[in-house]
GUPAMAR-483098 format. One record per residue (C-alpha): residue in three letters; x, y, z. Coordinates in steps of 0.001 Angstrom, whole numbers, plus 500000, padded with zeros to 6 digits. Layout:
# GUPAMAR-483098
ALAXYZ
...
# end
This chain:
# GUPAMAR-483098
MET472292762249934681
THR471821759489937175
GLY472873755934936527
ARG469227754827936332
LYS468430757431933668
LYS471513756473931690
LEU470449752835931786
LEU466914753768930721
LEU468226755906927842
ALA470583753162926728
THR467743750659926848
VAL465462752897924793
MET468204753492922224
ALA468925749761922004
VAL465232748990921520
LEU464933751650918820
LEU468017750400917022
LEU466915746786917280
GLY463406747719916169
SER464795749640913192
ALA467042746718912295
GLU464112744307912575
LEU461995746572910359
MET464774746701907763
ALA465071742917907974
PHE461309742569907458
LEU461458744788904373
PHE464402742742903091
THR462372739530903308
ARG459632741163901261
THR461985742330898497
HIS464147739169898447
GLY461528736474898803
ASN463554734073896639
LEU465989733677899550
PHE463274732408901900
ARG460870729509902066
PRO457472730258900527
GLY454884731141903135
PRO451701729144903855
GLU449599731420901656
VAL451976730934898703
VAL451949727157899180
ALA448156727164899337
GLN447936729118896066
ALA450351726718894339
LEU448527723546895380
ASP445634723665892953
MET443949720295893491
ALA442225720303890096
ALA445633720793888446
TYR447121718127890730
ARG444464715578889733
GLU445130716329886079
PHE448860715880886750
LEU448182712488888357
ALA446109711436885365
THR448498712599882626
ARG452050713163883912
TYR452588711466887293
ASP455075708607887549
GLN455465706799890860
GLU459155706030890337
LEU460386708964888258
GLY458150711698889668
TRP456720712795886318
ARG456828711772882667
ASN456033713017879187
PRO452424712983877960
ARG451465709857876026
ALA450142709649872462
THR449712713407872351
SER450588716270870041
MET450333719962870876
LEU451582723402869910
LEU453535725221872624
GLU455279728580872487
ASN459036728687872992
CYS460739731416875026
LEU460624733743872014
GLY456876733307871653
GLU457153731105868563
PRO454756728117868282
LYS456502724735868205
ARG454972721305867634
TYR455554718671870341
THR454595715069869633
TRP454932712047871941
ASN454121708452871099
ALA452337705931873308
ALA455591705122875151
GLY456300708788875930
ALA459149709106873424
ARG459204712289871382
ALA458122710736868118
ASP455116710353865857
GLY454176706699866129
GLU455819703553867463
LEU459588703125867103
ARG459982699535865968
VAL463711699182865239
VAL465967701550867169
ASP469731702043866886
ILE470269704685869586
VAL468396705344872839
ALA468759708902874182
VAL467757709982877696
GLY468239713211879595
ASP466531716453880500
SER465017719244878386
PHE468191719571876289
THR467630715980875132
HIS463868716264874961
GLY464283719393872833
HIS462444722002874864
ASP461678725220872949
ALA462181723296869689
ALA459887721609867195
ASP459915717828866782
SER462221718109863770
GLU464659720472865541
THR465670718374868557
TYR469205717017868712
PRO468083713323868664
TYR465980713975865546
ARG468843715784863816
LEU471235713007864866
GLN468924710550863143
GLN468836712658859973
ILE472601713096859912
THR473530709472860539
GLY470576707481859243
ALA470477705679862607
VAL467042705534864259
VAL467130707478867546
ALA464541707051870308
ASN464253710315872246
TYR463173709566875831
GLY464315712923877223
VAL461964714566879731
SER462035718244880652
GLY463102718879884246
PHE464770715482884704
ASP468053715023886518
PRO470606712315885560
LEU469155709884888126
GLN465663710158886645
ALA467133709840883158
THR469090706717884179
LEU466008705145885756
GLN464108706019882578
PHE466779704289880501
GLU466628701157882640
ARG462876701064882085
VAL462799701595878309
ALA466019699838877238
PRO464506696320877264
ARG462016697504874617
HIS464921698181872270
ALA467125695108872579
GLU468464695736869084
ALA469830699216869956
ARG473608699610869749
VAL474175702925871549
ALA472769704585874685
ILE473260708331875297
LEU472846710085878649
GLY472627713865878231
VAL473840715821881279
MET473318719567881082
TYR475819721251883419
GLU473129722508885817
ASN471864718940886346
ILE474387718390889136
ALA472385720798891303
ARG469153718873890679
LEU470443715527891931
PRO470103716085895722
ASN466756717847895308
ALA463713715786896376
PHE461088718444895616
ARG461558720840892714
GLY459519723502894505
ALA462304723781897085
TYR464865724459894350
ARG462824726583891936
PRO459732728756892621
ILE456977726537893953
SER454526728237891594
LYS456409726611888694
GLU456998723227890343
PRO454073722596892740
PHE453983718811892177
GLY457665718208891405
PHE458505715360893770
LYS461240713078892480
PRO463816710429893401
PHE467075711984894521
VAL470651711335895560
ASP471261711860899273
VAL474769713362899401
VAL474785714397903072
GLY476261711163904426
PRO479699709633903831
GLU478546707981900592
PRO475853709048898111
VAL472609707090898530
ILE469728706921896060
ARG466364707711897665
ALA462901707011896253
ASN460301709567895182
PRO458741710896898435
ASN455353711251896729
ALA454963707527896094
PRO452301706347896333
PRO450827709732895535
ALA449122711979898030
VAL445388712004897377
THR443765714567899674
PRO444665718282899836
GLU445783717826903437
GLU448094714945902560
LEU449616716817899610
ARG450167719970901627
ALA451805717988904449
ARG454231716378901997
VAL455070719722900420
GLU455674721351903813
THR457886718437904870
ALA459845718686901625
LEU460356722445901995
GLU461618721837905524
SER463999718978904740
ASP465178719359901131
TYR468883719714900370
TRP468171723232899052
ARG465830724158901934
LEU465535727835902839
PRO464703729553906168
ARG461296730956906997
ALA460657734669906556
SER459118735154910011
PHE459783736978913266
PRO462534737504914321
TYR463445738533910773
LEU467050739292911689
ALA467513735639912629
GLY466061734593909286
ILE468539736778907407
ALA471386735342909452
GLU470169731835908581
VAL470040732703904876
THR473803733234904877
THR474303729607905937
THR472077727970903310
ARG473671725929900544
LEU471911727931897847
PHE473342731210899180
LEU476841729819899687
PHE477027728374896172
GLN475776731663894746
VAL478490733539896641
LYS481157731172895293
LYS479787731645891788
ARG479888735443892097
LEU483443735340893417
ARG484474733239890428
GLY482643735485887988
GLY480428734294885152
ASP477971731408885394
ALA480297728550886341
PHE478636725687888222
VAL480875725533891271
GLU478824722515892373
PHE481250720378890322
GLU483957721378892825
ASP481879720190895784
PRO483070716626896620
PRO479689715246897808
LEU477792716609894802
ALA480473715482892351
ALA480478712026893968
GLY476691711847893671
LEU476746712706889977
ARG479573710280889330
ARG477684707494891112
VAL474643708031888889
ILE476692708231885685
GLU478505705011886557
ARG475148703328887148
PHE474106704434883652
LEU477360703070882190
SER476766699699883853
SER473102699572882833
ALA473887700366879199
GLN476603697726879035
ALA474287695181880657
GLN471807695865877828
GLY474541695323875236
MET474658699016874288
ALA477736701198874000
PRO477344703960876627
VAL477802707624875762
VAL477755710419878342
LEU477190713829876810
PHE477906716913878945
LEU476014719944877645
PRO476787723575878602
GLU473742725555879613
ASN474921728549877602
ARG478073730193876270
GLN478932731771879637
ASP480214728507881101
LEU482215726087878970
ARG484469724624881645
SER482520723349884677
ALA482255719682883624
ALA485776719363882199
GLY487335717794885307
LEU484622715187885833
ALA484519714357882117
ALA488285713778882090
ALA488137711592885206
LEU485321709463883765
GLU487170709099880470
GLU490280707875882283
ASP488432705439884556
HIS486016704130881913
PRO487934703844878632
GLY485211701656877150
ALA482666704474877423
LEU482453707508875185
ILE482568710651877338
LEU481783713832875411
ASP481738717481876484
LEU480112719792873960
ALA482362722568875279
ASP485132720915873219
ALA483202721570869995
ALA484198724414867687
LEU480936726243867096
ALA479520729772867134
TRP478626729871870828
GLU476821733206870482
ARG474236731298868401
TYR473938728324870768
SER470976729610872815
LEU467718730987871466
ASN468137734429873029
GLY471868734418873753
THR472018732954877264
ARG468787732105879084
CYS466703730033876678
HIS467253726450875569
PRO469414725810872501
SER468404727334869211
PRO467852725125866151
TYR471509725876865396
GLY472492724788868900
TYR470599721500868698
GLU472064720922865238
GLN475593721374866581
ILE474947718961869434
ALA473814716361866901
ARG476836716906864653
HIS479273716707867568
VAL477741713426868737
ALA477576712006865198
ALA481247712731864550
ALA482265711089867839
LEU480130708000867196
VAL481643707570863741
GLU485188708075865028
ARG484653705448867746
GLY483135703078865171
LEU479792702897866967
ILE477860703765863817
GLU478692703737860141
GLU480046706803858338
ALA477635709705858798
VAL475737710765855730
ARG475073714322854786
THR471466715403854636
ALA470015716998851554
GLY470934720669851347
ASP474111720406853500
# end
């Protein structure tokens, strides 16, 4: 075989191998779409303008990104398909009617708001029943600690008589902080309008950035442009699933989402290794310390409550909680992982739902006991039937 034929054969073989590899890479992008940025057709399907206009009218918040409905009550199914009553007053607190005299202001994400639970099953409501102290529940599902802190700074002046402020931080919240658009972190179909303020942790020091959808986009073109920009620039941004597909797969292995998932798998279980990442930990600490300062400025005793997502991870926040407790002895730093409870009953379905009524009850009892021990409220009273 001549040298020219050998070269031709080698070229053909290389093309076939590369073509086969590219075909396999293409098929991989179709079966692992969660590792890649949603395509234009997926974005177009998610951006329902009628739904967006309704969002602007009922849930949009220029500073916080979104908010609870106002003066509304509705039945929603929890993750087990059970109907649960949700009620919000005119201020967006989860309550039936105006809260005139408040002892405790609670802010946080869905674990504070009481997602998957009826009004009377949330931890703030149970805390009120256990202690007799009036608790204003300003938790909002999907919030991160920055949004919750900004929410507290907004509502605290309405409750000048309140003695205690509680910031609930579910372990996973640390991953939400640097995220400017929820659709870049979770499926865009579930979070199509989820723009929010965020903590920029890429530079030498964490910096708080404003909601990128403020003032809000109005036209479909403007909204789509903002979404595309967010998907391209977000902290959790993913590569495009486009030709050459091999390059896209190679890029996937360098994304933060992939690298954190690899670290988590190597550790085993569901530990949030983000707490071991210095920039992310510094960002969360910065926000928590802002909450501590804001609460003290309002004359309220600050409480930071770390909440495990489920029983599979009861250790991720321990280091940060200990450091905050040492550096801020005047604050009450709690980690529910320290509580002695039946962790197999904590979540509605074992691991992936929000807390069960038992779980929310145990959160309330853990907080009540700590508040009494610190002397922040009077001796807790037992509710009828306990």
